[in-house]
C-alpha positions in Angstrom: 57.5 -73.0 -66.8 55.9 -75.0 -64.0 58.4 -75.5 -61.2 56.6 -78.0 -59.1 57.2 -80.2 -56.0 58.2 -83.3 -57.9 59.4 -82.0 -61.2 60.0 -78.9 -63.4 58.2 -78.7 -66.8 58.5 -76.3 -69.7 55.6 -75.8 -72.1 56.1 -74.1 -75.4 52.9 -72.1 -76.3 52.2 -70.5 -79.6 50.2 -67.3 -80.0 47.1 -69.3 -81.2 47.2 -71.4 -78.0 48.8 -74.5 -79.4 51.1 -76.0 -76.8 53.6 -78.8 -76.4 55.8 -80.0 -73.6 59.3 -78.8 -74.4 61.0 -80.6 -71.5 60.6 -82.1 -68.0 63.1 -82.9 -65.3 62.4 -84.6 -61.9 64.3 -83.6 -58.8 65.0 -85.2 -55.4 62.8 -84.6 -52.4 64.6 -85.5 -49.2 63.1 -86.5 -45.8 66.1 -86.1 -43.5 64.0 -86.4 -40.3 60.4 -87.3 -39.5 58.3 -84.3 -40.6 61.0 -82.7 -42.6 60.7 -82.3 -46.4 63.6 -80.6 -48.3 64.9 -79.9 -51.7 68.3 -78.7 -53.0 67.9 -75.2 -54.4 71.0 -75.6 -56.6 69.4 -78.7 -58.2 66.1 -76.8 -58.9 68.0 -73.8 -60.4 70.2 -76.1 -62.6 67.1 -77.9 -63.9 65.4 -74.6 -64.7 68.5 -73.4 -66.6 68.7 -76.6 -68.5 65.0 -76.6 -69.5 65.1 -73.0 -70.6 68.1 -73.7 -72.8 66.3 -76.8 -74.3 63.1 -74.8 -75.0 65.0 -72.4 -77.3 64.1 -68.9 -78.3 60.8 -67.4 -76.9 59.0 -64.1 -76.9 58.4 -64.2 -73.1 58.5 -66.5 -70.1 55.8 -67.2 -67.6 56.9 -68.8 -64.3 54.7 -70.8 -62.0 56.1 -71.8 -58.6 55.3 -74.4 -56.0 54.0 -72.0 -53.5 54.8 -72.0 -49.8 58.2 -73.7 -50.2 60.9 -71.3 -49.2 64.6 -70.7 -48.4 67.3 -68.2 -47.5 70.2 -67.1 -49.6 73.1 -64.6 -49.7 72.2 -61.3 -51.3 75.8 -60.8 -52.6 77.0 -64.3 -53.6 73.5 -65.7 -54.4 74.5 -68.9 -52.6 71.7 -70.7 -50.7 71.9 -70.5 -46.9 69.3 -73.2 -46.4 67.7 -76.0 -48.2 64.3 -75.4 -49.8 61.8 -76.2 -47.0 58.9 -77.7 -48.9 55.3 -76.8 -48.2 54.7 -80.3 -46.8 57.3 -79.9 -44.1 55.9 -79.8 -40.5 59.0 -79.0 -38.5 57.4 -75.8 -37.2 54.5 -77.4 -35.4 55.8 -76.5 -32.0 56.7 -72.9 -33.0 53.1 -72.4 -34.2 51.6 -74.1 -31.1 53.6 -71.6 -29.0 52.2 -68.7 -31.1 48.7 -70.1 -30.7 49.3 -70.2 -26.9 50.0 -66.5 -27.1 46.5 -65.9 -28.5 47.6 -64.5 -31.8 45.8 -66.9 -34.1 42.8 -64.7 -34.8 45.1 -61.7 -35.5 47.1 -63.7 -37.9 44.0 -65.0 -39.7 42.4 -61.5 -39.8 45.5 -60.0 -41.4 46.8 -62.8 -43.6 43.7 -64.9 -44.2 45.6 -68.0 -43.1 45.6 -70.2 -40.0 48.6 -71.0 -37.9 49.8 -74.1 -39.8 53.2 -75.3 -40.9 52.0 -75.4 -44.5 52.7 -71.7 -45.0 56.0 -70.0 -45.3 56.0 -67.6 -42.3 57.0 -70.1 -39.7 59.5 -71.8 -42.0 61.3 -68.5 -42.7 61.3 -67.8 -38.9 62.8 -71.2 -38.3 65.5 -70.6 -40.8 66.5 -67.3 -39.2 66.5 -68.8 -35.7 68.1 -72.2 -36.4 70.7 -71.8 -39.1 73.9 -69.9 -38.1 74.6 -69.0 -41.8 71.3 -67.2 -42.1 71.9 -65.4 -38.7 75.3 -64.3 -39.9 74.0 -63.0 -43.2 71.3 -61.1 -41.4 74.0 -59.5 -39.1 76.0 -58.6 -42.2 73.0 -57.1 -44.1 73.2 -59.9 -46.7 70.2 -62.1 -45.9 67.4 -62.7 -48.4 64.3 -64.7 -47.5 61.5 -65.8 -49.8 59.6 -68.4 -51.7 61.4 -70.3 -54.4 60.2 -67.9 -57.2 62.0 -65.0 -55.6 65.2 -67.1 -55.4 64.9 -68.1 -59.1 64.1 -64.6 -60.3 67.0 -63.1 -58.3 69.5 -65.7 -59.6 68.2 -65.8 -63.2 67.0 -62.3 -63.9 68.6 -60.2 -61.2 65.1 -59.3 -59.8 64.4 -59.7 -56.1 60.6 -59.8 -56.4 57.6 -62.0 -56.0 53.9 -61.7 -57.0 50.8 -61.1 -54.9 49.3 -64.5 -55.4 52.5 -66.2 -54.2 53.0 -63.7 -51.4 49.4 -64.4 -50.2 50.6 -68.0 -49.4 53.3 -67.0 -47.0 51.3 -65.8 -44.0 53.2 -62.5 -44.0 51.2 -60.5 -46.6 48.1 -58.5 -45.6 45.4 -60.1 -47.7 43.5 -56.8 -48.0 46.3 -54.5 -49.0 48.5 -57.0 -51.0 51.6 -55.8 -49.2 53.9 -57.2 -46.5 52.3 -56.7 -43.1 54.8 -55.3 -40.5 52.8 -56.7 -37.6 52.7 -60.2 -39.1 56.4 -60.1 -39.7 56.9 -59.0 -36.1 54.7 -61.8 -34.7 56.7 -64.4 -36.7 60.1 -62.8 -36.2 60.8 -62.4 -39.9 62.8 -59.3 -40.8 60.6 -57.4 -43.4 63.7 -55.9 -45.0 64.9 -59.3 -46.1 61.7 -60.1 -48.1 61.3 -59.5 -51.8 59.3 -56.7 -53.4 55.7 -57.7 -54.1 54.5 -57.0 -57.7 51.4 -57.7 -59.8 51.4 -60.9 -61.6 52.1 -59.3 -64.9 54.3 -56.4 -63.8 57.4 -57.9 -65.4 60.3 -59.6 -63.5 63.4 -58.8 -65.5 65.0 -60.8 -68.4 66.6 -64.2 -68.6 69.0 -64.5 -71.6 67.3 -61.5 -73.1 63.9 -63.0 -72.8 61.4 -61.0 -70.6 59.9 -62.8 -67.6 56.4 -61.3 -68.3 54.4 -63.1 -65.6 54.9 -65.0 -62.4 52.3 -66.8 -60.2 51.9 -69.5 -57.7 51.1 -72.9 -59.2 47.5 -73.4 -58.1 46.4 -70.0 -59.1 48.2 -70.5 -62.4 46.1 -73.7 -62.9 42.9 -71.8 -62.0 43.7 -69.3 -64.8 44.8 -72.0 -67.1 41.4 -73.8 -66.7 39.7 -70.6 -67.9 38.1 -69.8 -64.5 37.3 -66.1 -64.5 33.8 -65.7 -62.9 32.8 -66.2 -59.2 32.0 -69.8 -58.7 34.3 -71.1 -61.5 36.4 -73.9 -59.9 39.1 -76.3 -60.7 41.0 -79.1 -58.9 44.6 -79.9 -59.7 46.0 -83.3 -58.7 49.8 -83.3 -58.2 51.7 -84.1 -55.0 48.6 -82.9 -53.3 45.1 -82.0 -54.5 44.1 -78.3 -54.6 40.6 -77.0 -55.2 40.2 -73.3 -56.0 37.1 -71.3 -56.8 37.1 -67.7 -58.0 35.5 -65.5 -55.3 35.5 -61.9 -56.8 37.1 -58.7 -55.6 36.6 -58.9 -51.8 38.6 -61.2 -49.5 36.3 -64.1 -48.6 37.2 -64.1 -44.8 34.0 -66.0 -43.9 35.4 -69.2 -45.4 37.9 -69.5 -42.6 35.0 -70.7 -40.3 34.6 -73.8 -42.6 38.4 -74.6 -42.6 38.8 -73.1 -46.1 41.3 -70.4 -47.0 40.8 -66.9 -48.6 43.7 -66.3 -51.0 44.7 -64.0 -53.8 43.9 -65.5 -57.2 45.8 -62.9 -59.2 46.5 -59.2 -59.6 46.4 -58.1 -63.3 46.7 -54.4 -62.4 43.0 -53.8 -62.0 42.5 -54.7 -58.4 43.0 -58.0 -56.5 40.9 -61.0 -57.5 40.4 -63.5 -54.7 39.7 -67.2 -54.6 38.5 -69.8 -52.1 41.1 -72.5 -51.5 41.2 -76.0 -50.0 43.8 -78.7 -50.3 44.5 -82.4 -49.6 48.1 -82.8 -48.5 48.8 -86.2 -50.0 47.8 -87.4 -53.4 50.7 -88.0 -55.7 52.9 -88.5 -52.7 50.5 -91.2 -51.5 50.5 -92.8 -54.9 54.3 -92.7 -54.8 54.2 -94.4 -51.4 52.0 -97.2 -52.8 54.4 -97.7 -55.7 57.4 -97.9 -53.3 55.5 -100.3 -51.0 54.9 -102.6 -54.0 51.1 -102.2 -53.8 51.2 -101.3 -57.4 53.6 -101.7 -60.4 52.6 -98.5 -62.2 49.8 -96.0 -62.7 47.8 -98.5 -64.8 47.1 -100.3 -61.5 45.1 -97.3 -60.3 42.4 -97.8 -62.9 40.1 -100.5 -64.4 39.0 -102.0 -61.1 36.5 -104.8 -61.6 35.5 -105.2 -57.9 32.7 -103.1 -56.3 33.9 -99.9 -54.5 36.2 -100.7 -51.6 34.1 -98.5 -49.3 31.1 -100.7 -50.0 33.1 -103.7 -48.9 34.2 -102.0 -45.6 37.7 -101.1 -46.7 38.7 -97.5 -45.9 42.1 -95.9 -46.6 42.8 -92.3 -45.2 46.0 -91.2 -46.9 47.0 -88.7 -44.2 50.8 -89.1 -44.6 51.3 -85.3 -43.9 48.4 -85.0 -41.6 45.1 -83.5 -42.6 44.8 -80.1 -44.2 41.6 -78.4 -45.2 39.0 -78.4 -43.7 40.3 -80.3 -40.7 43.8 -78.8 -40.1 45.0 -81.6 -37.9 48.7 -82.3 -38.4 48.7 -85.0 -35.8 46.5 -87.2 -38.1 48.2 -90.3 -39.6 47.4 -92.7 -42.4 44.6 -95.1 -41.5 43.5 -98.4 -43.0 40.2 -99.9 -41.7 38.4 -103.1 -42.7 41.4 -105.0 -44.2 40.7 -108.7 -44.5 42.9 -111.7 -45.4 41.2 -112.2 -48.7 41.9 -108.6 -49.9 44.6 -107.9 -52.4 47.0 -105.1 -53.5 44.4 -104.0 -56.0 41.8 -103.5 -53.2 44.2 -101.3 -51.3 45.0 -99.2 -54.4 41.2 -98.9 -55.0 40.7 -97.8 -51.4 43.5 -95.3 -51.6 41.9 -93.6 -54.6 38.6 -93.5 -52.9 40.1 -92.0 -49.8 41.6 -89.2 -51.9 38.3 -88.7 -53.6 36.4 -88.5 -50.3 38.9 -85.9 -48.9 38.7 -83.9 -52.1 34.9 -84.2 -52.1 34.7 -82.8 -48.6 36.5 -79.7 -49.8 34.2 -79.3 -52.8 31.2 -79.5 -50.4 32.7 -76.8 -48.1 33.4 -74.5 -51.0 29.9 -74.9 -52.3 28.5 -73.6 -49.0 30.2 -70.3 -49.6 30.2 -69.8 -53.4 27.5 -70.8 -55.9 29.5 -73.4 -57.9 29.4 -73.8 -61.6 27.7 -76.8 -63.1 30.9 -78.7 -63.4 34.4 -78.8 -61.9 37.4 -78.9 -64.2 40.2 -81.2 -63.0 43.7 -81.9 -64.2 46.9 -83.6 -63.1 48.2 -87.2 -62.5 45.5 -89.1 -60.8 42.7 -87.3 -62.8 43.7 -89.6 -65.7 42.2 -92.6 -63.8 38.7 -93.0 -65.1 37.7 -94.8 -61.9 39.0 -92.0 -59.8 37.2 -89.2 -61.9 33.9 -91.0 -61.7 34.3 -91.7 -58.0 35.1 -88.1 -57.3 32.0 -87.0 -59.2 29.9 -89.3 -57.0 31.7 -88.2 -53.8 31.3 -84.5 -54.5 27.9 -84.6 -56.2 29.2 -82.5 -59.1 29.9 -83.2 -62.7 33.6 -83.5 -63.3 35.3 -82.5 -66.5 38.7 -84.1 -67.1 40.9 -81.9 -69.2 42.4 -83.7 -72.2 45.4 -81.5 -72.1 46.7 -81.7 -68.5 49.4 -79.0 -68.3 47.1 -76.4 -67.0 49.6 -74.8 -64.5 52.2 -74.0 -67.1 49.4 -73.1 -69.6 48.0 -70.6 -67.1 51.4 -69.0 -66.6 51.6 -68.7 -70.4 48.1 -67.3 -70.7 48.9 -64.5 -68.2 
């Protein structure tokens, strides 16, 4: 199961590797205020239950989750005490600016491997505890649970209050060297460590759902890395969904040096033989930028993002920077906004769609270049996900990154990676 930002998908995988999509459901993403991105945890949970029932009998379940998105819930009733605050949400910018002003950024990066950015769960969980009376009351009563969405699903479906090390490494509260919650990080952010789930290896087992064991759990991008067959240092993939996420296997030591380039050291997986790390870089807006273009009537469907006959937009002076959620890696500038330069009266909707794809490719290519400065890359980069199906985009990305790009014919690499684990 791939529980993603825009939809939840279930893949039925046979022992010989044959796979087919067993079901898919979209869910609402709300923007109640500028900078806020939320989902209804009850809707996500109901969709998971419906899809598991539709998939039928299975030997085991592998669960991939959307990462940094998080929430609070009641330990006794199981009822949510907050919405899911999605990874794109930027409500905690000021909280993090205040922390940076206290001079703790280097300490946080040293311990967690992550910068002070609203992308990650730590500040979101701190905001929940400080801002929502229901969460504060549950804490006072000893009933508060805090975690990423996987911990909520596992608690409600399997009765297991746990997460995995790859997912925990995306919170900003786990020590990247030890693979355990870091008391000092929890203190700095004001997150009660006793309210967090147990951290397990990715294949430690996470209880049963309807008698079926949940054999593996992992964050979505690391699941895709595994699903692409990346195992050796330098093996890399890029998954294009709501955002674009490039990961490269880095080996058994935390690659702290990549922070200087705006990249992130992260846990790839823990299979019980020591932590394997990866180098990570992401573009915040890809599928979300495409969705904006569709809603703005710049395009009628995905077919309008391929088959361009005009020369590249960049060569005609048209530039589109799709920074709807600011700029992530390697810039980390959440004040950045979308930018269109060089628009002329004779240009059309198609020109803007072409420039949008090129902007995504340039941002992604800058991440590939940054990763290559720290890890000897493989000869090709494997890509999957929505926009990768545009032949124009795939070729432009290859040109922008200076790397051969392999487009996977079977695109469900996140769910496949969870199954492979």
